C-alpha positions, 0 to 999 in steps of 0.5 A: 254491573250486569255480573252483580245483576245476575248474581241477584237473579236468583229466583226461578220466573213466574208464570206471568214472566214467561207469559210476558217474554212470550209476548215480546217473541221471546221463546227458545229456539235451537237451530242445530234442531232446525238444521238436523230436521231439515237435513233428515228431510232432504235425506229421506226425501232424496232416498226415497223420491230420488227415482221420481225426481231424477226421472222428472229432471231428465224428461225436462232436460230432454224436451229442453234440448230436443229443439227444432232449428226454427224453433231454437232462433224463434225468440217466443218459442224460447220463452215457451221452452223456458216456461215449460222447464221451469214448471217441469223442473218445479213439479218433479222437485215439489215433493221434496221442496214440500218435505224440507218446508214441513221440517223447517216449520215443525222443528221450531214448534216442537221446542217453543211452540207456535208464537207470533209477535208484533213487538218482535217485528219492531226494528230495534236500533240498540242492535246497531251500537257496535259497543253492544254488539262487541259485548255480546260477542265477548260475553259468557253466551257468545263463548258459548256460541263459539264453542258450539259452532266449533264442535259443529263444525268438527263434527260435520267435517269429520262425518262428511270426510267419512262419507267421501271415503266410503262412497268414493268408489260408488261415485267413481262408477256412476259414470259407467252406468246408464243415465237413467240407473246413474240419476237413480244411484246419485240421488240415493247416494246423496239422500244417504249422505244427508241422512248420515249427516242428519244423524250427526247433527241430531246428536248436535241438537241434543246436546244444544236443547237443553243448553238453549232452555237453560240460557232461556230460562237463566235469562228470565230469572228474577230478583226477589224484589221483582217477584214481590212487585209483581205479586203487589201488582197482580194482588194490588196494593194493601191500601187498594186492598182495604179500600175494596173491603171497606166498600164490600163491608159498606154494601154488605152492610147497606144490604143487610139494613134493607132486610130490617124493615122485612123482619118479624122481631128484633131481639136486644141486648137491650142497647149493645147488640140487636139481631133481626129475625124473620120467619116463613112458615111456607118457604123456611124450615126455621127462622133466619138471621137477616141482620145483627149488629153490635153498638152503633149498627145495633142502634141503627137496627133499632132505629130502622125496626121502630120507624117500620113498625117491626116489634123490638123484644129485649132479651139479653141472653138470646141476643147475645147467643144469636149474635155470637152463633149465627151469621147473616142468612143462617137459620138458628141453631136447632137448641134455640128453636123452643126458645125462639118459638115462645118469642115468636108466639109473643110477637104474633100475640102482640100483632093481634093486641094491637090490631084489636086494641087490647093491651100488650101481652107480657114479654116472655123471660129467658134463661141463659141456661135454656140457650147453651149448646150441647156440651156447654157447662 
């Protein structure tokens, strides 16, 4: 079943899948990279700071072994001497310990970056299941880990044997050197050995890091169905998207209807189309479409216009042209300026006639040819 499931996971992980895995503490980590970094840091510390460390430890031993007779049998003085020896040794080893801590901290960040996950700290009792443990041991990943461990052991063993053979005479000569010189020489020899071993471990890490990255991304691969489900979850189901779209249309229509009472004129088809125009000479370059609609929406626009005293003008060619060529908030096209100017002139005359009680002026008539855009036939 597990092999069948892996065979179905053919798609690369999405960014959301990678982010979720990171939250759970699943980030690529290479133990060989960390081991190589710590070994190299220790070797550099011993090789470069060996003299200072050796002198500090030698001074600690001299102070600790030069107690007077009464101090040697005084429990209080022995405690003071022990505390002094611990503090001196810690101070002498502090630089190297600092290098080791820095290497152990920085090396994992180079591969997977900083990551803190509370989920990773939670106990997982399924790991106590011996059957699951045996399945991990005898899995393909367990076989890869076994081969890596054997290769690591062989490389380190060969390098260590070669180092011992190369430095055997130098180790033998340490006993004939003065104490200060011998300690410094021994520190440098151990540092050089660690640097050599660190180089071998770097070579192992260069092989291990690509394998770790490959295993990490392979474990996060997804099936096509999982990608579809994630996409649906991110974008929302078609039903929810349709409902949101309908709500947006209702809000837009409501805002549009609120603009009808402020319009200067409503041009009608007379029944199929209705377009409301507004013009403010001080703020607008040209009249603007504030509402438009067909059939039931057109009927509602005409109803609102009648309730609020907005003039209704029947001009089928103009109504059709405005409805087809303009969106809400658009200025009318330049080729319609002359026609709409006639329309607004009629509206202003109509308002003046109604204020004075005179008879209504004759509405203008529009020819469809006046409303053709350049290039139309």
